[in-house]
C-alpha positions in Angstrom: 127.6 193.2 37.2 126.6 191.0 40.0 128.5 191.1 43.5 129.4 188.3 45.6 128.6 189.2 49.5 131.8 188.4 51.3 129.7 186.3 54.1 128.2 184.1 51.0 132.1 183.4 49.8 132.7 182.6 52.9 130.1 179.7 54.4 130.4 178.0 51.1 132.1 174.2 51.7 132.3 171.1 50.0 131.7 167.8 52.2 133.0 164.5 50.8 132.3 160.8 52.0 130.8 162.5 55.2 130.9 159.2 57.6 133.6 157.4 55.6 136.8 156.6 57.6 139.2 154.1 57.0 140.7 152.7 60.1 143.6 149.5 60.3 144.5 147.1 62.7 147.0 144.8 63.4 146.5 141.4 65.3 148.4 138.1 65.5 147.2 134.8 66.7 149.5 131.7 67.7 148.0 128.2 67.7 149.8 125.5 69.6 149.9 121.8 69.8 152.3 119.6 72.2 152.8 116.4 71.3 154.5 114.0 73.7 157.3 111.5 72.5 154.8 109.0 70.8 152.8 111.2 69.0 149.9 112.0 71.3 148.4 115.5 71.9 148.3 116.4 75.1 147.3 120.1 74.7 146.5 122.6 72.3 146.1 126.4 72.9 146.2 129.5 71.3 147.5 133.0 72.1 145.9 136.5 70.9 149.4 138.5 71.0 150.1 141.9 71.3 152.0 143.5 68.1 154.2 145.8 69.1 154.8 149.2 68.0 158.3 148.9 67.1 157.3 146.0 65.2 155.0 148.0 63.1 156.8 150.9 62.5 159.4 148.6 60.9 156.8 146.8 59.0 155.5 150.6 57.9 158.9 151.1 56.9 159.5 148.3 54.8 156.2 147.9 53.3 156.1 152.3 52.1 159.7 152.9 51.7 161.9 150.0 51.5 163.9 149.1 48.8 164.6 145.6 47.5 163.8 144.9 51.2 164.0 141.5 52.2 162.6 139.4 55.4 165.8 138.4 58.2 163.8 135.9 60.1 161.6 136.4 61.7 162.6 134.0 64.1 159.7 132.5 66.6 161.0 131.9 70.3 159.4 130.3 73.4 158.2 132.5 76.4 159.8 130.8 80.2 157.4 130.6 83.0 160.7 131.3 85.2 160.7 134.9 85.9 157.7 136.3 84.3 155.8 139.0 85.9 153.6 140.3 83.9 151.7 140.2 80.0 153.9 141.7 77.0 153.0 145.0 76.3 153.4 147.3 73.0 156.4 149.2 74.2 158.6 145.8 74.7 161.9 145.5 72.2 164.4 142.7 72.1 166.5 144.8 74.2 163.8 145.7 76.8 161.0 143.5 77.8 161.2 143.5 81.5 158.3 141.3 82.6 159.3 138.4 80.4 161.9 135.8 79.7 162.7 133.6 76.5 163.3 129.7 77.1 167.2 129.1 77.7 169.2 126.1 79.1 169.5 127.5 82.3 167.5 129.1 84.3 164.5 129.4 81.9 163.3 126.3 81.3 162.1 124.5 79.3 165.0 123.6 76.9 165.0 124.1 73.3 167.8 123.9 70.7 167.1 127.5 69.3 164.7 130.0 68.0 163.0 128.5 64.7 163.0 130.4 61.5 159.5 131.1 59.8 161.3 132.4 56.4 159.9 130.7 53.5 156.8 129.0 55.3 154.5 131.6 54.5 151.2 131.6 52.6 150.5 134.4 50.3 148.5 136.7 52.3 144.9 137.0 51.8 141.8 138.4 53.2 144.4 141.0 54.8 145.8 138.0 56.7 149.3 136.4 56.2 150.0 133.0 57.9 152.4 129.9 58.1 152.0 127.5 55.9 153.1 124.7 58.1 153.9 124.9 62.2 157.3 125.1 63.0 158.0 122.4 65.5 160.0 122.7 68.8 161.9 119.7 70.5 161.8 120.1 74.2 165.0 118.8 75.1 166.8 118.0 78.4 164.5 119.6 80.5 161.4 120.0 80.9 159.1 122.9 82.6 156.6 125.4 82.0 155.8 127.5 79.1 153.8 130.9 79.2 153.5 132.2 75.3 155.8 132.5 72.3 157.4 136.1 70.5 158.5 136.8 67.0 161.6 139.0 66.1 162.6 140.0 62.5 165.1 142.4 60.9 168.0 143.6 60.8 170.2 141.6 63.7 167.7 139.0 64.1 169.0 135.5 64.9 168.0 132.1 65.9 170.2 132.4 68.6 168.4 132.1 71.8 168.4 134.9 74.5 170.1 137.4 71.8 168.5 140.8 72.0 169.1 141.6 68.6 166.2 142.5 65.8 162.7 143.8 66.0 160.0 142.3 68.4 157.1 141.7 66.5 154.8 140.2 68.4 154.8 138.5 72.0 151.8 136.9 73.8 151.0 134.7 76.7 148.6 132.0 76.9 144.8 132.1 77.2 144.3 129.3 78.9 147.1 129.3 81.4 150.5 127.9 81.5 151.4 124.7 79.6 153.5 122.2 81.0 156.3 120.2 78.8 158.3 117.5 79.4 161.7 116.9 77.4 160.9 114.1 74.6 157.6 116.8 73.7 157.4 118.4 70.5 155.6 121.7 70.3 154.4 123.0 67.3 153.2 126.7 66.7 151.4 128.0 64.0 151.0 131.9 63.3 148.8 134.2 61.5 149.1 138.0 61.5 146.1 140.1 60.0 145.5 143.8 59.2 141.8 144.5 59.4 
């Protein structure tokens, strides 16, 4: 009978897929175009935004543990330059984002009527990305002003009402090319793509 030495038994190991590693990151991009009341392009810019921690967690819960899940929203809103003190961060929520404010009638100009729904406006996901099929269009009414960026809110409680703190902040970001001025009568078209890489 052959005896197995204890040291030989303890040193044996199996290594599978050494060096293989799977990682995922989430990123989003807004693309803006602003047209004047005559339809002439005034400016174009992009936002590479932060995807919030709460937004990622809510999405993962829906992906992996959701039951008969249907999306509430998402709704897109715009960020005003008034009161702005710093870029959105991953810890921001709809109820707590101390460094930026949504546009509303006053004092955070410019003025728009409401957040815009993106529900039903998404192309099928491809190559790890999901994009709006057509841009949403904000009409600048009554008061012009300066825009800093945009955000998306979804989930339970999310509504089109300006200033609502309900729902889950999915993403928020500011323009790469600096603040953008808009005037009453302008139309701001915004596209969005969310990518998992």
